[in-house]
C-alpha positions as CSV (number, residue, x, y, z in Angstrom):
1,X,0.0,0.0,0.0
2,X,1.5,3.4,-1.0
3,X,2.2,6.2,1.4
4,X,-0.5,8.8,1.5
5,X,1.4,12.2,1.5
6,X,-0.5,15.5,1.9
7,X,1.3,18.7,1.2
8,X,-0.1,22.1,2.1
9,X,1.5,24.8,0.0
10,X,2.8,24.6,-3.6
11,X,5.9,26.8,-3.4
12,X,9.5,25.6,-4.0
13,X,9.4,23.3,-0.9
14,X,5.9,21.9,-1.6
15,X,6.1,21.3,-5.3
16,X,9.7,19.8,-5.1
17,X,8.6,17.5,-2.3
18,X,5.5,16.5,-4.3
19,X,7.4,15.7,-7.5
20,X,10.2,13.8,-5.8
21,X,7.8,11.8,-3.5
22,X,5.6,10.9,-6.4
23,X,8.6,9.6,-8.3
24,X,9.4,7.4,-5.3
25,X,5.9,5.9,-5.3
26,X,4.0,8.0,-2.9
27,X,0.3,8.9,-3.3
28,X,0.6,12.7,-3.2
29,X,-2.0,15.4,-2.8
30,X,-0.8,19.0,-3.1
31,X,-3.1,21.8,-1.9
32,X,-2.4,25.3,-3.0
33,X,-4.8,28.3,-2.4
34,X,-3.0,30.8,-4.6
35,X,-0.5,29.9,-7.3
36,X,1.4,26.7,-8.0
37,X,5.0,27.8,-7.7
38,X,4.5,29.7,-4.5
39,X,3.1,33.2,-3.7
40,X,6.5,34.3,-2.2
41,X,8.3,33.1,-5.3
42,X,5.9,34.2,-8.1
43,X,4.6,37.3,-6.3
44,X,7.8,38.5,-4.7
45,X,11.0,36.9,-6.0
46,X,10.4,36.5,-9.7
47,X,8.7,39.9,-10.3
48,X,11.3,41.8,-8.3
49,X,14.2,40.1,-10.1
50,X,12.5,40.8,-13.4
51,X,12.2,44.5,-12.6
52,X,15.8,44.5,-11.3
53,X,16.9,43.0,-14.6
54,X,15.3,45.8,-16.4
55,X,16.9,48.3,-14.0
56,X,20.2,46.6,-14.6
57,X,19.7,47.0,-18.4
58,X,19.2,50.7,-17.9
59,X,22.3,51.0,-15.7
60,X,24.3,49.0,-18.2
61,X,23.0,51.2,-21.0
62,X,24.3,54.3,-19.2
63,X,27.6,52.6,-18.6
64,X,28.2,51.9,-22.3
65,X,29.2,55.5,-22.9
66,X,32.6,54.4,-21.6
67,X,32.8,51.6,-24.1
68,X,33.0,53.8,-27.2
69,X,29.2,54.2,-27.7
70,X,27.0,57.3,-27.8
71,X,24.0,56.8,-25.6
72,X,20.7,58.4,-24.9
73,X,18.5,58.1,-21.9
74,X,16.4,54.8,-21.8
75,X,12.7,55.1,-21.1
76,X,10.6,52.5,-19.3
77,X,7.5,51.2,-21.0
78,X,5.4,50.3,-17.9
79,X,2.8,48.4,-19.8
80,X,5.5,46.3,-21.6
81,X,7.3,45.7,-18.3
82,X,4.1,44.6,-16.6
83,X,3.3,42.2,-19.5
84,X,6.8,40.8,-19.3
85,X,6.5,40.1,-15.5
86,X,3.1,38.4,-16.0
87,X,4.3,36.3,-18.9
88,X,7.3,35.0,-16.9
89,X,5.1,34.2,-13.9
90,X,2.6,32.4,-16.1
91,X,5.3,30.4,-18.0
92,X,6.9,29.2,-14.7
93,X,3.5,28.3,-13.2
94,X,2.6,26.3,-16.3
95,X,5.9,24.5,-16.3
96,X,5.6,23.5,-12.6
97,X,2.0,22.5,-12.9
98,X,2.8,20.3,-16.0
99,X,5.6,18.6,-14.1
100,X,3.4,17.8,-11.1
101,X,0.6,16.4,-13.2
102,X,3.0,14.3,-15.3
103,X,4.1,12.7,-12.0
104,X,0.6,11.9,-11.0
105,X,0.3,14.4,-8.2
106,X,-3.3,15.3,-7.3
107,X,-3.5,19.1,-7.4
108,X,-6.2,20.8,-5.4
109,X,-6.8,24.6,-5.7
110,X,-8.0,25.4,-2.2
111,X,-7.0,25.4,1.4
112,X,-6.3,22.8,4.0
113,X,-6.0,22.4,7.8
114,X,-5.1,19.7,10.3
115,X,-8.0,18.3,12.2
116,X,-5.8,15.8,14.1
117,X,-2.3,14.3,13.7
118,X,-3.5,12.2,10.7
119,X,-6.7,13.9,9.5
120,X,-6.5,16.8,7.0
121,X,-9.6,18.8,5.9
122,X,-9.2,19.9,2.3
123,X,-11.5,22.6,1.0
124,X,-11.4,23.3,-2.8
125,X,-12.3,26.8,-3.9
126,X,-15.2,25.5,-5.9
127,X,-16.2,22.5,-3.8
128,X,-17.2,21.1,-0.4
129,X,-14.7,20.2,2.3
130,X,-13.4,16.6,2.5
131,X,-11.4,14.9,5.2
132,X,-8.6,12.6,4.2
133,X,-6.2,10.4,6.1
134,X,-2.5,11.2,5.7
135,X,0.4,9.0,6.6
136,X,2.7,12.1,6.3
137,X,2.0,15.8,6.0
138,X,4.2,18.6,4.8
139,X,3.4,22.2,5.9
140,X,4.9,24.6,3.3
141,X,2.6,27.6,3.4
142,X,5.3,30.3,3.2
143,X,5.2,33.8,4.6
144,X,3.9,37.3,3.9
145,X,5.4,40.8,4.3
146,X,5.5,42.0,7.9
147,X,3.4,45.1,8.6
148,X,4.0,46.9,11.9
149,X,1.2,48.5,13.9
150,X,2.4,52.0,13.2
151,X,1.8,51.7,9.4
152,X,-1.2,51.2,7.3
153,X,-0.2,50.3,3.7
154,X,-2.7,51.4,1.0
155,X,-1.1,49.9,-2.1
156,X,-0.9,53.3,-3.7
157,X,1.7,55.4,-1.9
158,X,2.4,53.4,1.2
159,X,3.5,50.1,-0.1
160,X,4.4,46.6,1.0
161,X,6.9,44.7,-1.2
162,X,4.0,43.0,-3.0
163,X,2.6,46.3,-4.2
164,X,5.7,47.1,-6.2
165,X,5.6,44.7,-9.2
166,X,5.4,47.1,-10.8
167,X,3.8,49.9,-8.7
168,X,0.7,51.6,-10.2
169,X,3.0,54.5,-11.0
170,X,6.8,54.8,-10.8
171,X,7.6,57.0,-7.9
172,X,9.4,60.3,-8.4
173,X,10.9,59.8,-4.9
174,X,10.6,56.9,-2.4
175,X,11.6,56.1,1.1
176,X,12.7,52.5,1.7
177,X,12.3,51.3,5.3
178,X,14.6,48.4,6.0
179,X,18.2,48.0,5.0
180,X,18.4,44.2,4.8
181,X,18.5,42.1,1.6
182,X,15.0,43.1,0.4
183,X,15.5,46.8,1.3
184,X,18.7,47.2,-0.6
185,X,17.4,45.4,-3.7
186,X,14.5,47.9,-3.7
187,X,16.9,50.8,-3.4
188,X,18.8,49.6,-6.4
189,X,15.6,48.9,-8.4
190,X,14.0,52.3,-7.9
191,X,17.2,54.2,-8.2
192,X,17.8,52.5,-11.6
193,X,14.4,53.7,-12.7
194,X,15.3,57.2,-11.9
195,X,13.6,57.8,-8.5
196,X,15.2,59.8,-5.7
197,X,15.7,57.2,-3.0
198,X,16.1,57.5,0.8
199,X,17.0,54.4,2.8
200,X,16.3,54.3,6.5
201,X,19.1,52.3,8.0
202,X,18.5,51.3,11.7
203,X,22.1,50.3,12.2
204,X,25.4,52.0,11.1
205,X,25.7,50.1,7.9
206,X,23.4,48.7,5.3
207,X,23.1,44.9,5.3
208,X,24.0,44.6,9.1
209,X,24.3,40.8,8.9
210,X,26.9,40.9,6.1
211,X,30.6,41.5,5.8
212,X,31.4,45.2,6.5
213,X,33.6,45.3,3.4
214,X,30.8,44.1,1.3
215,X,28.4,46.6,2.8
216,X,30.9,49.4,2.2
217,X,31.1,48.7,-1.5
218,X,27.3,48.8,-1.8
219,X,27.0,52.0,0.3
220,X,29.6,53.7,-1.9
221,X,27.7,52.8,-5.0
222,X,24.4,54.0,-3.5
223,X,25.9,57.4,-2.6
224,X,27.4,57.8,-6.0
225,X,23.9,57.3,-7.4
226,X,22.4,59.9,-5.2
227,X,20.8,57.6,-2.6
228,X,20.3,59.3,0.8
229,X,21.2,57.1,3.7
230,X,19.6,57.8,7.1
231,X,21.8,55.7,9.4
232,X,20.9,54.9,13.0
233,X,17.3,55.7,12.4
234,X,14.2,53.7,12.9
235,X,10.9,54.5,11.3
236,X,8.0,54.9,13.8
237,X,5.3,56.4,11.6
238,X,4.3,56.7,8.0
239,X,1.5,59.0,6.9
240,X,0.0,60.5,3.8
241,X,-0.5,64.2,3.7
242,X,-1.6,66.9,1.2
243,X,0.9,69.2,-0.5
244,X,0.5,72.9,-1.2
245,X,0.0,72.3,-4.9
246,X,-3.0,70.0,-4.4
247,X,-1.0,66.8,-4.6
248,X,0.0,64.2,-2.0
249,X,3.2,63.0,-0.4
250,X,4.3,60.4,2.2
251,X,5.9,61.5,5.5
252,X,8.1,59.0,7.3
253,X,9.0,59.9,10.9
254,X,12.0,58.4,12.6
255,X,12.6,57.8,16.3
256,X,15.4,60.3,16.4
257,X,13.2,63.1,15.1
258,X,14.3,63.0,11.5
259,X,11.5,63.3,9.0
260,X,11.5,62.3,5.3
261,X,9.1,63.6,2.7
262,X,8.8,61.5,-0.5
263,X,6.1,60.7,-3.0
264,X,6.0,57.0,-1.9
265,X,7.3,54.7,0.8
266,X,7.8,50.9,0.8
267,X,8.1,48.6,3.8
268,X,10.9,46.0,3.6
269,X,11.2,44.9,7.2
270,X,10.9,41.2,6.9
271,X,8.1,38.6,6.8
272,X,5.9,36.6,9.1
273,X,5.0,32.9,8.6
274,X,1.6,31.8,7.3
275,X,1.1,29.5,10.3
276,X,-2.4,30.7,11.3
277,X,-5.4,28.6,10.3
278,X,-3.5,25.4,9.7
279,X,-4.9,23.6,12.8
280,X,-1.4,23.2,14.3
281,X,-2.8,23.1,17.9
282,X,-5.3,20.4,17.0
283,X,-2.5,18.2,15.7
284,X,-0.1,19.0,18.5
285,X,2.4,20.8,16.4
286,X,4.7,23.2,18.2
287,X,5.7,26.6,17.0
288,X,8.2,29.1,18.4
289,X,7.4,32.6,19.6
290,X,7.6,33.9,16.0
291,X,5.0,31.5,14.8
292,X,7.5,29.3,12.9
293,X,7.1,25.5,13.1
294,X,10.1,24.1,15.0
295,X,11.9,21.3,13.1
296,X,14.8,18.9,13.4
297,X,17.4,18.1,10.8
298,X,14.9,16.0,8.9
299,X,12.5,18.9,8.8
300,X,10.2,17.0,11.2
301,X,8.1,18.9,13.7
302,X,7.6,17.5,17.2
303,X,5.0,15.3,15.6
304,X,7.1,12.7,13.8
305,X,5.1,12.4,10.5
306,X,4.3,16.1,10.2
307,X,7.0,18.2,8.5
308,X,7.6,21.9,7.8
309,X,9.7,23.4,5.1
310,X,10.4,26.7,3.3
311,X,9.7,30.0,5.1
312,X,7.4,28.3,7.6
313,X,10.3,26.4,9.0
314,X,12.1,29.5,10.2
315,X,15.3,28.5,8.5
316,X,17.0,30.5,5.7
317,X,14.2,32.2,3.6
318,X,15.7,31.1,0.3
319,X,13.9,29.3,-2.5
320,X,17.0,27.1,-3.0
321,X,16.9,26.1,0.6
322,X,13.1,25.5,0.5
323,X,13.5,23.2,-2.6
324,X,16.3,21.2,-1.0
325,X,14.2,20.9,2.2
326,X,11.3,19.6,0.1
327,X,13.6,17.0,-1.5
328,X,14.9,15.9,1.8
329,X,11.4,15.6,3.3
330,X,10.3,13.4,0.4
331,X,13.3,11.1,0.9
332,X,12.6,10.9,4.6
333,X,8.9,10.2,4.1
334,X,9.8,7.3,1.7
335,X,12.5,5.9,4.0
336,X,15.6,6.9,2.0
337,X,17.3,8.5,5.0
338,X,18.6,5.1,5.8
339,X,20.4,4.9,2.5
340,X,21.4,7.8,0.2
341,X,19.9,10.6,2.3
342,X,22.3,13.4,3.5
343,X,21.3,16.0,6.0
344,X,20.9,19.6,4.9
345,X,23.7,21.9,6.2
346,X,22.2,25.4,6.3
347,X,25.6,26.9,7.1
348,X,26.7,25.9,3.5
349,X,23.8,27.6,1.7
350,X,24.8,30.2,-0.9
351,X,22.8,33.4,-1.1
352,X,22.8,36.4,-3.3
353,X,21.6,40.0,-3.3
354,X,20.6,41.4,-6.7
355,X,21.8,44.9,-6.3
356,X,24.3,46.6,-8.5
357,X,27.0,45.5,-7.9
358,X,25.6,42.0,-7.1
359,X,26.6,40.5,-3.7
360,X,26.9,36.8,-2.9
361,X,28.3,34.7,-0.1
362,X,28.5,31.2,1.2
363,X,29.8,29.4,4.3
364,X,31.9,30.9,7.1
365,X,32.1,34.7,7.2
366,X,35.3,36.4,8.1
367,X,33.7,38.5,10.9
368,X,32.0,35.4,12.4
369,X,35.3,33.5,12.4
370,X,37.1,36.3,14.2
371,X,34.2,36.7,16.7
372,X,34.5,33.0,17.6
373,X,38.3,33.1,17.8
374,X,38.7,30.6,14.9
375,X,41.9,30.8,13.0
376,X,41.4,31.4,9.3
377,X,43.2,32.5,6.2
378,X,41.5,35.3,4.1
379,X,42.6,36.2,0.6
380,X,41.0,39.0,-1.4
381,X,41.4,40.0,-5.0
382,X,39.7,43.1,-6.6
383,X,38.0,42.7,-10.0
384,X,40.0,45.6,-11.2
385,X,43.0,43.2,-11.6
386,X,41.1,41.0,-14.1
387,X,41.1,41.8,-17.8
388,X,37.4,40.9,-18.3
389,X,36.2,43.5,-15.7
390,X,38.1,46.2,-17.6
391,X,36.6,44.9,-20.9
392,X,33.2,45.1,-19.3
393,X,33.9,48.7,-18.1
394,X,32.8,47.6,-14.6
395,X,35.6,46.7,-12.2
396,X,33.7,47.3,-8.9
397,X,34.0,44.8,-6.2
398,X,36.2,41.8,-5.2
399,X,36.4,38.1,-4.5
400,X,37.2,37.0,-0.9
401,X,37.9,33.4,0.0
402,X,38.1,32.1,3.6
403,X,40.0,28.9,4.2
404,X,41.6,26.8,7.0
405,X,45.2,27.8,7.3
406,X,46.3,24.3,8.4
407,X,44.5,22.2,5.7
408,X,43.7,24.6,2.9
409,X,40.0,23.6,3.0
410,X,37.7,26.3,1.7
411,X,35.4,27.4,4.5
412,X,33.5,30.2,2.8
413,X,33.7,33.2,0.6
414,X,32.0,36.4,-0.6
415,X,31.9,38.1,-3.9
416,X,30.8,41.7,-4.8
417,X,30.6,42.6,-8.4
418,X,29.1,41.7,-11.8
419,X,27.7,38.2,-12.0
420,X,28.5,37.5,-8.3
421,X,25.4,35.3,-8.0
422,X,26.7,33.0,-10.7
423,X,30.4,33.1,-9.6
424,X,29.6,32.1,-6.0
425,X,28.6,28.7,-7.2
426,X,32.3,27.7,-7.6
427,X,33.0,28.6,-3.9
428,X,29.7,27.0,-2.8
429,X,30.7,23.7,-4.5
430,X,34.1,23.9,-2.8
431,X,32.5,24.5,0.6
432,X,30.0,21.7,0.2
433,X,32.6,19.2,-1.1
434,X,35.3,20.2,1.3
435,X,37.6,21.1,-1.5
436,X,40.9,22.9,-0.9
437,X,42.0,26.3,-2.3
438,X,44.5,24.4,-4.5
439,X,41.6,22.7,-6.2
440,X,40.3,26.0,-7.3
441,X,43.8,27.4,-8.0
442,X,44.7,24.5,-10.3
443,X,41.5,24.5,-12.3
444,X,42.0,25.6,-15.9
445,X,39.5,28.5,-16.1
446,X,38.5,30.5,-19.1
447,X,40.5,33.6,-20.1
448,X,39.4,36.4,-20.1
449,X,36.7,35.8,-17.5
450,X,35.7,37.2,-14.2
451,X,36.1,33.7,-12.8
452,X,39.9,34.2,-13.0
453,X,39.6,36.3,-9.8
454,X,38.5,33.1,-8.0
455,X,41.7,31.4,-9.0
456,X,43.8,34.4,-8.0
457,X,42.1,34.6,-4.6
458,X,42.7,30.9,-4.1
459,X,46.3,31.3,-4.8
């Protein structure tokens, strides 16, 4: 008799688990109330990166003047950009849906909740609720933008991140609240489209969780592009008010008394898990104080056959991590952890920030190593030393590799610069496979290429 596996949520974690478990012989039902592919992915990640790509094209177009070309100012076709975003989302959703159905996954457009540890109530959007027995359950319902009590987004001038793809009108000026990954990406995006941007930075550097050298390169670029940085300030109120010419503006008030007036404001201060309404208490599933389901290294909750993955698990909020969690859950549900299964090491997950220049890192960070007293070797090579960066007329940034001085094993690294999100894969592979710096150094890489900086840093 096949394993009855019910998955609530069709994002990267849910649909990967469904596909993999179905291939392994499970009877899989996947319930998704919004879009197959995930709301966070198709409403947040993909649209934002599509707009950033357009912004990058504008920035690159401006930079070509230094490459022997005469340039004029590029103009954005909002309708065409919106159509492009929607077409990419639709294409990805169709592809994921086709893959799931080809593997025999039962797709239900609707909602679901736990009635007990093994009973799941599934309510289709156009049908009546039904209760099914589940041998295993995966909760992968994702997250939504966090909105504080002191702010009332209206989707017009006071925005959450999901109101920006694209906004109903491109802002002349905008205040971004939040200087983490999402916040700095929005700064880059709106600045690329010509808006005057103010970034409210609660600490003394943007990206407070990242390498200070990395943050410094990004801050310098922001300042060169006219971005105003309000450091050491926390927003405490956002209001709309009329202007003297009959228009409207947004006023952002900070805890230190500073006030910012712009045409728009966007909140980028994190997310909250979609854990409400899932019947977790009825099934005995424990959550932490933030509402995230607590999991072990198999992504199991305290109830052994109920799993959580993706943003709901409280681990790294990355689509790549969610997908791998989904795969690991499917393997564990089908008993493969006793054979080929390998635990997921979150400390070795690569991540990227799609600003200009791009930022990417993986593994042990230099600051964390020093804070813990661990001995490391750090080598750093600027892109300005590589021919390809000069050819591209963009030599901002560097490659940094962190290794063990005794063994030469690569422990981590960070990259700031063009195509950093792609180049970090080399260091990520080295970290995951416990390769040595000599393995990178002795690789015969392409010339001219930005990747040559990796070999130089390894040397």
